[in-house]
C-alpha positions in Angstrom: -1.0 10.9 -32.8 -4.5 11.8 -31.5 -6.8 9.1 -30.4 -9.2 9.8 -33.3 -6.5 9.1 -35.8 -5.4 6.1 -34.0 -8.9 4.7 -34.2 -9.2 5.5 -37.9 -5.8 3.9 -38.6 -6.7 0.8 -36.5 -10.1 0.3 -38.2 -8.7 0.9 -41.7 -5.7 -1.4 -41.1 -8.0 -4.1 -39.7 -10.4 -3.9 -42.7 -7.6 -3.6 -45.2 -5.8 -6.7 -43.8 -9.1 -8.7 -43.7 -10.0 -7.7 -47.3 -6.4 -8.3 -48.6 -6.1 -11.7 -46.9 -9.5 -12.7 -48.2 -8.6 -11.4 -51.7 -5.4 -13.4 -51.8 -7.2 -16.5 -50.8 -9.9 -15.9 -53.4 -7.3 -15.3 -56.1 -5.5 -18.5 -55.2 -8.8 -20.4 -55.2 -10.0 -18.9 -58.4 -6.7 -19.4 -60.2 -6.6 -23.0 -59.1 -10.2 -23.4 -60.2 -9.6 -21.7 -63.6 -6.7 -24.0 -64.3 -8.8 -27.0 -63.2 -11.7 -26.0 -65.4 -9.4 -25.4 -68.4 -7.8 -28.8 -67.8 -11.2 -30.5 -67.7 -12.3 -28.6 -70.8 -9.2 -29.7 -72.8 -9.5 -33.3 -71.6 -13.2 -33.2 -72.7 -12.2 -32.2 -76.2 -9.5 -34.8 -76.4 -11.8 -37.6 -75.1 -14.5 -36.5 -77.6 -12.1 -36.9 -80.5 -11.0 -40.3 -79.2 -14.5 -41.6 -78.5 -15.8 -40.5 -81.9 -12.7 -41.8 -83.7 -12.7 -38.6 -85.9 -11.1 -38.6 -89.3 -8.7 -35.9 -90.5 -11.5 -34.1 -92.3 -13.7 -34.2 -89.1 -10.7 -32.9 -87.1 -10.3 -30.0 -89.4 -14.0 -29.2 -89.2 -13.9 -29.5 -85.5 -10.8 -27.4 -85.2 -12.6 -24.6 -87.0 -15.5 -24.8 -84.5 -13.3 -24.6 -81.4 -10.8 -22.1 -82.9 -13.0 -19.3 -81.5 -12.4 -20.7 -78.1 -8.6 -20.6 -78.6 -8.3 -24.4 -78.6 -5.9 -26.3 -80.9 -5.4 -30.0 -81.6 -2.4 -32.0 -82.6 -2.0 -35.7 -83.1 1.4 -37.5 -82.9 2.2 -41.1 -83.9 4.1 -43.7 -81.9 7.3 -42.2 -83.1 6.4 -38.8 -81.7 5.9 -37.3 -85.2 3.1 -34.9 -85.7 0.5 -36.3 -88.2 -2.1 -33.6 -87.6 -2.2 -30.8 -88.5 -0.3 -31.7 -91.6 2.8 -29.6 -92.3 5.7 -29.6 -94.7 8.2 -29.8 -91.8 8.5 -32.6 -89.4 7.4 -31.6 -86.0 7.6 -33.5 -82.7 5.7 -32.9 -79.5 8.7 -31.8 -77.5 7.7 -33.8 -74.5 10.3 -35.5 -72.3 11.2 -39.1 -72.7 9.7 -39.8 -69.3 6.4 -38.3 -70.3 6.4 -40.2 -73.6 6.9 -43.5 -71.8 4.0 -42.6 -69.5 1.8 -42.0 -72.5 2.9 -45.3 -74.1 1.9 -47.1 -70.8 -1.6 -45.6 -71.0 -1.2 -42.6 -68.6 -2.6 -39.2 -69.4 -0.5 -36.1 -68.8 -2.3 -33.3 -67.1 -2.1 -29.6 -67.8 1.4 -28.8 -68.9 2.8 -25.4 -70.0 4.6 -25.2 -73.3 6.6 -22.2 -74.6 5.8 -23.1 -78.2 2.7 -24.0 -80.2 2.3 -27.3 -82.0 3.7 -25.8 -85.2 6.5 -24.2 -83.3 4.7 -20.9 -83.0 6.2 -18.6 -80.4 3.4 -18.5 -77.8 2.8 -20.1 -74.4 0.4 -23.0 -74.4 -1.4 -25.0 -71.7 -1.7 -28.6 -73.0 -3.0 -32.0 -72.0 -2.0 -35.3 -73.6 -4.0 -38.5 -74.0 -2.6 -41.7 -75.4 -4.1 -43.5 -78.5 -4.3 -47.3 -78.9 -5.4 -49.6 -81.7 -8.9 -50.7 -80.9 -8.1 -54.3 -82.1 -4.6 -55.0 -81.0 -4.5 -52.4 -78.1 -1.1 -51.3 -79.5 0.1 -47.8 -78.6 -0.3 -45.8 -81.8 0.4 -42.3 -80.6 -1.2 -39.6 -78.6 -3.4 -36.5 -79.0 -2.5 -33.1 -77.6 -5.1 -30.4 -76.9 -3.9 -27.0 -76.0 -5.0 -23.4 -75.3 -3.0 -20.2 -75.0 -1.9 -19.2 -71.6 -2.9 -15.6 -72.3 -6.6 -16.4 -72.2 -6.4 -17.8 -68.7 -4.1 -14.9 -67.6 -6.6 -12.4 -69.0 -9.4 -14.1 -67.0 -7.3 -14.1 -63.8 -6.2 -10.5 -64.4 -9.9 -9.5 -64.6 -10.6 -11.2 -61.3 -7.6 -9.5 -59.7 -8.9 -6.2 -61.1 -12.3 -6.7 -59.6 -10.8 -7.7 -56.3 -8.6 -4.5 -56.3 -11.7 -2.4 -56.9 -13.4 -4.3 -54.0 -10.3 -3.6 -51.8 -10.3 0.1 -52.7 -14.1 0.4 -52.2 -13.8 -1.4 -48.8 -11.0 0.9 -47.9 -13.1 3.9 -48.6 -16.0 2.5 -46.6 -13.5 1.6 -43.8 -12.3 5.2 -43.7 -15.8 6.6 -43.5 -16.8 4.1 -40.9 -13.6 4.7 -38.9 -14.2 8.4 -39.0 -17.8 7.9 -37.7 -16.9 5.4 -35.0 -13.7 7.2 -33.9 -15.6 10.5 -33.7 -18.3 8.9 -31.6 -15.8 7.4 -29.2 -13.7 10.6 -29.1 -16.8 12.6 -28.3 -17.4 10.4 -25.2 -13.7 10.8 -24.2 -13.9 14.5 -24.6 -17.0 14.6 -22.5 -15.1 12.8 -19.8 -12.2 15.1 -20.2 -14.4 18.2 -19.7 -15.9 16.5 -16.7 -12.4 15.9 -15.3 -11.5 19.5 -15.8 -14.7 20.5 -13.9 -13.6 18.2 -11.0 -10.1 19.7 -11.1 -11.6 23.2 -10.8 -13.5 22.1 -7.7 -17.0 21.5 -9.2 -18.0 18.1 -7.8 -21.7 18.4 -8.8 -21.2 16.8 -12.2 -22.4 13.5 -13.6 -21.8 11.6 -16.9 -24.6 9.8 -18.7 -24.6 6.1 -18.2 -26.6 3.9 -20.6 -25.2 0.6 -19.1 -24.1 -0.6 -22.5 -20.3 -0.9 -22.7 -17.0 -0.3 -21.0 -17.3 3.5 -21.5 -20.6 3.4 -19.5 -18.8 1.4 -16.8 -16.1 4.0 -16.8 -18.7 6.7 -16.6 -20.3 5.0 -13.6 -16.8 4.8 -11.9 -16.3 8.5 -12.7 -19.6 9.4 -11.2 -18.8 7.3 -8.1 -15.4 9.1 -7.9 -17.1 12.5 -8.2 -19.5 11.6 -5.4 -16.6 10.3 -3.3 -14.6 13.5 -3.9 -17.6 15.6 -3.1 -18.1 13.7 0.2 -14.4 13.9 0.9 -14.3 17.6 0.2 -17.4 18.2 2.4 -15.7 16.1 5.1 -12.5 18.1 4.8 -14.4 21.3 5.1 -16.3 19.9 8.1 -13.0 18.8 9.7 -11.5 22.2 9.0 -14.5 23.8 10.7 -14.1 21.4 13.6 -10.4 22.2 13.8 -11.1 25.9 14.0 -13.8 25.3 16.6 -11.4 23.0 18.5 -8.7 25.7 18.7 -11.3 28.2 19.8 -12.7 25.8 22.4 -9.3 24.9 23.7 -8.3 28.5 24.0 -11.6 29.3 25.8 -11.3 26.3 28.1 -7.7 27.2 29.0 -8.2 31.0 29.2 -10.7 30.8 32.1 -8.5 28.9 34.6 -5.3 30.7 33.4 -7.1 34.0 33.9 -8.1 33.0 37.4 -4.6 31.8 38.3 -3.0 34.9 36.9 -5.4 37.1 38.7 -4.7 35.5 42.1 -1.0 35.6 41.5 -1.1 39.3 40.7 -3.2 39.8 43.8 -0.7 38.0 45.9 2.2 39.9 44.2 0.7 43.3 44.9 -0.6 42.3 48.4 -4.2 42.8 47.3 -5.5 39.5 48.8 -6.1 39.6 52.5 -4.3 37.1 54.7 -7.6 35.4 55.6 -8.5 34.8 51.9 -5.1 33.4 50.9 -6.0 29.8 51.7 -9.2 30.0 49.7 -7.2 31.6 46.8 -4.7 28.8 46.9 -7.4 26.2 46.8 -9.0 28.0 43.8 -5.6 28.0 42.0 -5.2 24.3 42.8 -8.7 23.6 41.4 -8.0 25.5 38.2 -4.6 23.9 37.8 -6.3 20.4 38.1 -8.8 21.6 35.5 -6.0 22.4 33.1 -4.3 19.1 33.8 -7.6 17.2 33.2 -8.1 19.0 29.9 -4.6 18.2 28.7 -4.9 14.5 29.9 -8.2 14.0 28.2 -6.9 15.3 24.9 -3.8 13.2 25.1 -6.0 10.2 26.0 -8.2 10.9 23.0 -5.3 11.1 20.6 -3.7 8.0 21.9 -6.9 6.0 21.6 -7.6 7.2 18.1 -4.1 6.3 17.0 -4.2 2.9 18.7 -1.3 3.8 21.0 -3.0 2.4 24.1 -2.7 -1.2 25.1 -5.8 -2.8 26.6 -5.3 -5.4 29.3 -8.6 -7.3 29.2 -9.8 -9.4 32.0 -13.1 -10.7 33.3 -14.4 -8.9 36.4 -17.7 -8.5 38.3 -20.1 -6.0 36.7 -21.7 -5.4 40.1 -18.4 -4.5 41.9 -17.3 -2.2 39.0 -20.5 -0.3 38.8 -20.8 0.1 42.5 -17.2 1.4 42.5 -18.2 4.1 39.9 -21.3 5.0 41.9 -19.3 5.4 45.1 -16.8 7.7 43.3 -19.6 9.9 41.9 -22.0 10.1 44.8 -20.4 13.2 46.3 -20.7 15.1 42.9 -24.3 13.7 42.5 -25.2 15.0 45.9 -24.2 18.5 45.0 -26.9 18.4 42.2 -29.4 16.6 44.6 -29.1 13.5 42.3 -29.5 9.9 43.4 -27.3 7.1 41.8 -28.8 3.6 41.7 -27.0 0.4 40.6 -29.0 -2.4 39.1 -27.0 -5.5 38.2 -27.0 -9.2 39.0 -24.1 -10.4 41.2 -23.2 -13.1 38.6 -22.8 -10.8 35.7 -19.3 -10.5 34.3 -17.6 -7.9 32.0 -14.6 -8.7 29.8 -12.6 -5.4 29.3 -9.7 -3.4 30.5 -10.8 -2.6 34.0 -9.2 0.8 34.3 -10.5 1.9 30.9 -13.9 0.6 31.7 -14.0 2.6 34.9 -12.9 5.7 32.8 -15.8 5.1 30.4 -18.4 4.8 33.2 -17.0 7.8 35.1 -17.3 9.9 32.0 -20.9 8.8 31.3 -21.9 9.2 34.9 -20.3 12.7 35.0 -22.2 13.6 31.9 -25.5 12.4 33.4 -24.8 14.4 36.6 -24.0 17.5 34.6 -27.4 17.6 32.9 -29.6 16.2 35.7 -30.9 18.2 38.7 -33.0 16.6 41.5 -33.2 13.4 39.4 -32.1 9.8 39.3 -29.1 8.2 37.6 -29.3 4.5 37.1 -26.3 2.3 36.3 -27.3 -1.2 35.1 -25.9 -4.3 33.3 -27.3 -7.5 31.9 -26.2 -10.2 29.4 -27.5 -10.4 25.9 -26.3 -13.4 24.0 -22.6 -13.0 23.2 -22.6 -9.4 24.6 -22.8 -7.7 28.0 -25.0 -4.6 28.0 -24.2 -1.7 30.3 -26.5 1.3 30.5 -26.3 4.7 32.1 -29.8 6.3 32.4 -30.7 9.7 33.7 -33.8 11.8 34.2 -32.2 15.0 33.1 -32.9 17.6 30.4 -32.3 15.2 27.5 -30.8 15.9 24.0 -32.5 17.2 20.9 -32.6 14.6 18.0 -30.6 17.0 15.8 -27.8 17.1 18.3 -27.5 13.3 19.0 -25.1 12.5 16.1 -22.8 15.4 17.1 -22.3 14.7 20.8 -19.4 12.3 20.1 -17.3 15.1 18.5 -14.5 16.5 20.6 -15.5 19.8 22.3 -19.0 19.7 20.9 -21.5 21.5 23.2 -25.3 21.3 22.7 -25.7 24.5 24.5 -23.1 27.2 24.6 -24.3 28.2 28.1 -23.2 24.9 29.4 -19.5 25.4 28.8 -18.5 26.3 32.3 -20.5 23.7 34.3 -18.7 22.1 37.1 -18.2 18.6 35.5 -17.3 17.7 31.9 -16.4 21.2 31.2 -14.0 20.3 28.3 -16.7 18.6 26.3 -14.3 15.8 25.3 -15.6 13.0 27.6 -18.0 11.4 25.2 -15.4 11.4 22.4 -13.1 9.5 24.7 -16.0 7.1 25.6 -16.8 6.3 22.0 -13.1 5.7 21.1 -12.5 3.4 24.1 -15.6 1.4 23.4 -14.6 0.9 19.7 -11.2 -0.2 20.9 -13.0 -2.9 22.9 -14.8 -4.0 19.7 -18.0 -2.8 21.3 -20.7 -0.3 20.4 -22.3 2.7 22.2 -25.7 4.1 21.4 -27.8 6.9 22.9 -31.5 7.4 23.2 -32.9 10.7 24.5 -36.1 12.7 24.7 -35.9 16.4 25.6 -37.2 16.9 29.2 -37.4 13.2 29.9 -33.7 12.1 30.1 -31.0 10.2 28.3 -29.9 6.6 28.1 -26.4 5.6 27.0 -26.2 1.9 26.1 -22.8 0.1 25.7 -22.5 -3.4 24.3 -19.2 -5.2 25.0 -18.4 -8.7 23.6 -18.1 -11.4 26.3 -14.9 -13.4 26.5 -16.7 -16.6 25.2 -18.2 -14.6 22.3 -14.8 -13.3 21.2 -13.3 -16.8 21.4 -16.1 -18.2 19.3 -15.7 -15.5 16.6 -12.0 -16.1 16.5 
């Protein structure tokens, strides 16, 4: 069953049940009220006769007046013989012995249904009975019965039921019309979402549903819009990652082709005796250098993947910041000298760093190599200082700097700001900064970069201190 028909059926059923239940309650109430009013009316007639002490002639006159209202009188003596209306046959009231005794004791008998009239007519009667007593001796002298045909009351109740039936049918018609309107309104909104979903499925993520912030459908629309935005962002990221993957394969091939070509050329030269004996040592050194370059490329990629997949185990310890930075400076001075760069260490002897020592040295070596790569006849400063719960480590150079548009991309593996820099002596793989960022994040630290083209670059690492980590935990 379609949703629109489900809605119509639900609305119609709800209204029908409500109206039917209300109608039944009303019928029960009205029926009870009609019988109560009829009982009160008949009691009123009987009490009026008793209070006015009417004679037979007055009763006959009064009987004529109330006959139009389908009301009949009958008076019975203490022997339960009917004395009014007068008849040739001897009639009794037909009430039970128990009811007769109640009347003789002064009780009145409320509305009772008879299947015969007072003169034994074949019709159903509703009757009340009131006892009669001698005004002087208070002796029970009989009772008066006042009755009315059941048909009159049933006709009144039937009319009420008919009116209620008309009301139910009218309400049902209105319910169907309202159900159609509301169901169509809700269904239109669902169909709109369905069309939007099909657009998403076909790859169109630039779609948005109206949101009036009124009901659950609007909340669903907001969730749908959020989903569309997320899918669009995810799709763009997938495309970006796919582009990076293609670029990565190209870069890896490029990085490996150069040393492999060099090695292959030398080997062919040796094989065909094309390399003079005096050049063989230099050729072997060149092959060794290119082989180390390939090993470094493979190791850096393996390191990067292990770090990203949390496969490395950090052995953290506290160590002297001054000794660690001076160790890095000592390792890199020879390479810096080739570029006529000066490495300076600025750190207080009391400063401590809490990290995996080997991984920290790897971070600093990568950053220092990067600084040397892009600095000529300049200064590279390694510094460290405490800042609350963190220890700050900086690598600052006076090199060529980085354009603002390139800063966010330098952390990507194999990203190169300038294609012409691909074959520089240090950091040729372009993966060093990606490794740095991953290692710093594994230390629960942060790394930022500030740079101005032509003025130099500053990399700033913030690592939590041991005391700071213990407080946070």
